C-alpha positions in Angstrom: 14.0 65.7 6.1 10.7 65.3 7.9 10.9 61.5 7.3 14.6 61.4 8.7 13.3 62.9 12.0 10.3 60.4 11.9 12.8 57.5 11.5 14.9 58.8 14.5 11.9 59.1 16.8 10.5 55.7 15.7 13.8 54.0 16.5 13.8 55.7 20.1 10.4 54.4 20.7 11.4 50.8 20.1 10.5 48.8 23.1 13.6 47.1 24.8 11.8 44.7 27.1 14.8 42.7 28.2 17.0 45.6 29.5 15.6 45.6 33.2 19.5 45.3 34.0 22.6 46.5 32.3 23.8 43.0 31.8 20.7 41.8 30.0 21.1 42.7 26.2 19.0 39.9 24.8 16.9 42.7 23.1 18.9 45.9 22.6 19.3 49.0 20.6 22.5 49.9 18.5 23.9 52.7 16.5 26.0 52.1 13.4 27.8 54.6 11.3 29.9 54.0 8.2 31.6 56.2 5.7 32.0 54.6 2.3 34.4 55.3 -0.4 34.7 54.3 -3.9 37.2 55.1 -6.5 36.9 54.0 -10.2 40.1 52.8 -11.8 38.5 52.5 -15.1 35.0 51.3 -16.5 35.4 47.8 -15.2 37.5 48.1 -12.0 37.0 50.1 -8.8 38.4 50.0 -5.3 35.8 50.6 -2.4 35.7 50.3 1.3 34.3 51.8 4.6 35.3 53.0 7.8 32.6 52.1 10.5 31.7 52.6 14.1 29.0 50.6 16.1 27.9 50.7 19.7 25.1 49.1 21.8 23.1 50.1 24.6 23.5 49.4 27.4 27.0 50.7 26.7 28.6 47.2 26.6 31.1 47.7 23.7 32.4 49.8 20.9 33.3 48.3 17.6 35.6 49.9 14.9 35.7 48.7 11.3 38.0 49.1 8.3 36.8 47.1 5.1 38.5 47.7 1.8 37.1 45.7 -1.4 38.4 45.4 -5.1 35.6 45.3 -7.5 35.4 44.0 -11.1 32.5 44.6 -13.3 31.6 41.5 -15.6 30.6 42.3 -19.1 30.9 39.1 -21.1 27.8 37.1 -21.7 27.7 33.3 -22.0 27.6 32.9 -25.8 26.7 29.1 -25.5 23.5 30.2 -23.6 22.6 32.8 -26.4 22.6 35.5 -23.8 22.8 39.1 -24.6 23.8 40.2 -21.1 26.1 38.4 -18.5 24.5 36.5 -15.8 26.9 37.8 -13.1 27.1 41.6 -12.8 30.4 41.9 -10.7 33.0 40.0 -8.7 34.3 41.3 -5.3 37.4 40.5 -3.3 38.1 42.2 0.2 39.2 41.9 3.7 38.3 43.6 6.9 39.6 44.5 10.2 37.0 44.6 13.1 38.0 45.7 16.7 35.6 45.3 19.5 36.4 47.2 22.6 34.4 45.8 25.7 33.9 47.7 28.8 33.9 44.7 31.3 35.9 42.0 29.3 38.9 41.6 27.0 38.7 43.2 23.8 38.2 41.2 20.5 40.1 41.5 17.2 38.8 39.9 14.0 40.6 39.6 10.6 38.3 38.7 7.7 38.7 37.7 4.1 35.8 37.8 1.6 35.1 36.6 -2.0 31.8 37.3 -3.7 29.6 38.2 -6.7 26.5 40.0 -7.6 23.8 39.4 -10.0 20.5 41.0 -10.9 17.3 39.1 -11.3 14.9 40.2 -14.1 13.1 43.4 -13.0 9.6 43.4 -11.7 7.7 46.5 -12.8 10.9 48.4 -13.2 12.0 47.3 -9.8 15.7 46.0 -9.9 16.7 43.2 -7.5 20.4 42.7 -6.8 21.6 39.5 -5.1 24.9 39.4 -3.3 26.5 36.0 -2.7 29.7 36.0 -0.4 32.0 33.7 1.4 33.9 34.7 4.3 37.0 33.4 6.2 37.0 34.8 9.8 39.8 34.7 12.3 39.3 36.1 15.8 41.5 36.6 18.8 40.8 37.7 22.3 43.0 40.4 23.4 44.1 39.0 26.8 47.6 38.0 26.1 46.8 34.8 24.4 48.3 33.9 21.0 45.4 31.6 20.0 43.1 32.4 17.0 39.7 31.0 16.4 38.8 30.4 12.8 35.4 30.3 11.0 33.8 30.2 7.7 30.5 31.8 6.8 28.3 32.0 3.8 26.2 35.2 3.3 23.3 35.9 0.9 21.7 39.3 0.5 18.8 40.4 -1.6 18.5 44.3 -2.1 16.6 47.0 -4.0 15.6 50.5 -4.2 12.2 51.9 -4.9 11.8 55.3 -6.8 10.4 58.1 -4.9 8.6 59.6 -8.0 7.4 62.7 -6.1 11.0 63.8 -5.4 13.2 62.1 -7.7 12.9 62.1 -11.6 16.3 61.0 -13.1 18.1 59.4 -10.1 20.8 62.1 -10.4 19.4 63.8 -7.3 16.6 63.2 -4.8 15.2 60.6 -2.4 14.8 56.9 -2.8 13.8 54.0 -0.6 16.6 51.4 -0.2 15.8 47.9 1.4 17.5 44.7 1.9 17.2 41.2 3.6 20.5 39.1 4.3 20.9 35.7 5.7 24.1 34.3 7.3 24.9 30.5 7.2 28.0 29.7 9.5 29.7 26.6 8.2 32.0 26.8 11.1 31.3 29.3 13.8 33.8 31.7 15.4 33.8 32.6 19.0 31.7 35.7 18.6 29.3 37.7 16.5 27.8 34.9 14.4 24.8 36.7 12.7 21.7 34.9 11.5 19.5 37.3 9.6 19.4 41.1 8.9 16.4 43.0 7.5 17.1 46.6 6.6 14.5 49.1 5.3 15.7 52.6 4.9 15.6 56.1 3.3 18.2 57.4 1.0 18.9 60.8 -0.6 21.4 61.2 -3.7 22.9 64.6 -3.7 24.9 64.3 -6.9 27.0 61.7 -8.7 29.4 61.9 -6.0 27.4 61.8 -2.8 24.5 60.0 -1.3 23.3 59.5 2.2 21.2 56.4 3.8 19.5 55.9 7.0 18.2 52.4 8.0 16.3 51.0 10.8 17.5 47.4 10.9 16.6 44.2 12.8 19.5 41.9 13.3 19.5 38.5 15.0 22.9 37.6 16.3 24.5 34.7 18.1 27.0 36.6 20.1 29.0 33.7 21.5 29.0 30.0 21.0 26.6 29.6 23.8 23.1 28.6 22.5 21.2 30.8 24.9 23.4 33.9 24.0 21.3 34.9 20.9 20.1 38.7 20.9 17.6 40.6 18.9 19.3 43.9 17.8 17.4 47.0 16.7 19.7 49.2 14.9 19.7 52.8 13.6 22.4 53.1 10.7 23.7 56.0 9.1 25.6 55.6 5.9 27.6 58.3 4.0 28.8 57.5 0.4 31.5 59.3 -1.5 32.3 58.1 -5.0 35.2 59.5 -7.2 34.2 59.2 -10.9 36.4 60.3 -13.7 34.5 62.4 -16.3 33.6 60.8 -19.5 34.1 57.1 -18.5 30.4 56.4 -18.0 27.3 56.9 -20.1 24.6 56.8 -17.4 21.1 55.7 -18.5 18.5 55.9 -15.9 18.6 52.1 -15.5 22.3 52.2 -14.7 21.8 55.1 -12.1 19.1 53.0 -10.5 21.3 49.9 -10.3 24.3 52.0 -8.9 22.1 52.9 -6.0 21.6 49.4 -4.9 24.2 48.2 -2.4 
C-alpha cells in the first residue's frame, strides 16, 4: 500500500502552471472513479459495464457515466492461414450515457454507440500486449431547451499490457501487478465537446481474488474540449478503478497465461 500513497502524493505535486485563474484550465488536474462489473453468461459470452464519475479542478464540472458492453470471445482460427489460434481475441458491442454537469454553463448530454474488437500480438519475454480497435458514434445535446443534436464519429486504438510483480505475485490469482496503456483517438467527425487526442496511463493494480481487483492510474490526457482550436487542454488524472466479476464455478480452466491476459483491459 506504500506505493498507493506514493502515487497519490505524486499526483498532488503535479504542477498546474496555467491555473492562475479559475477560468484557465489549459493544464489541469482531474479525478476519475469507475466501478466495473462483469457477468459471464457462458465460456464465450459476457456482459460488462461501468458506472463512472469524473471531476476537474478548478471545479468546473462533474461528469457521470453509465457504459454497458456485450462481449463475445472468438475461438475459431482461420484454417486457410494454417493458424492454431484465432487472430481476433474478442468482439465488443456497447453504448454509453455521459452527462456533464457544468457550474457556469448549460449541461451536456452524450449518447454513444461503440463497436470494436481486441487481439493480442505475440508475447515479448512473457509480456502480453492487447490491442483494442473501436469505432464510436457520438450524439451530443446541450441542455438549454434546444432539440438539436450534434453527431460525431471517432476511431480509437489502445495498446495495453500488465507487468508481473514477481516479488508479490506468483500465480496471478492474488497480488500486485503493473497495468499500463496508451490510447490514441482519431475524430472522423468531431462533436461539440470532449474530443480526446491521446491518453497515457501507467498504474498499479492489486488482484484480491477471482472476483475482485483494484487499479490506480496516473494518466495524461490531451483533450480538445470544444471545436475551438485554442481550447485544447492537458489533463493530469488520478483514476481509481474497482472491478467485480461474477464467474460461474467450473466454466473456466485458468492457466497462468489466461489469468494474466484477463488482467489486461
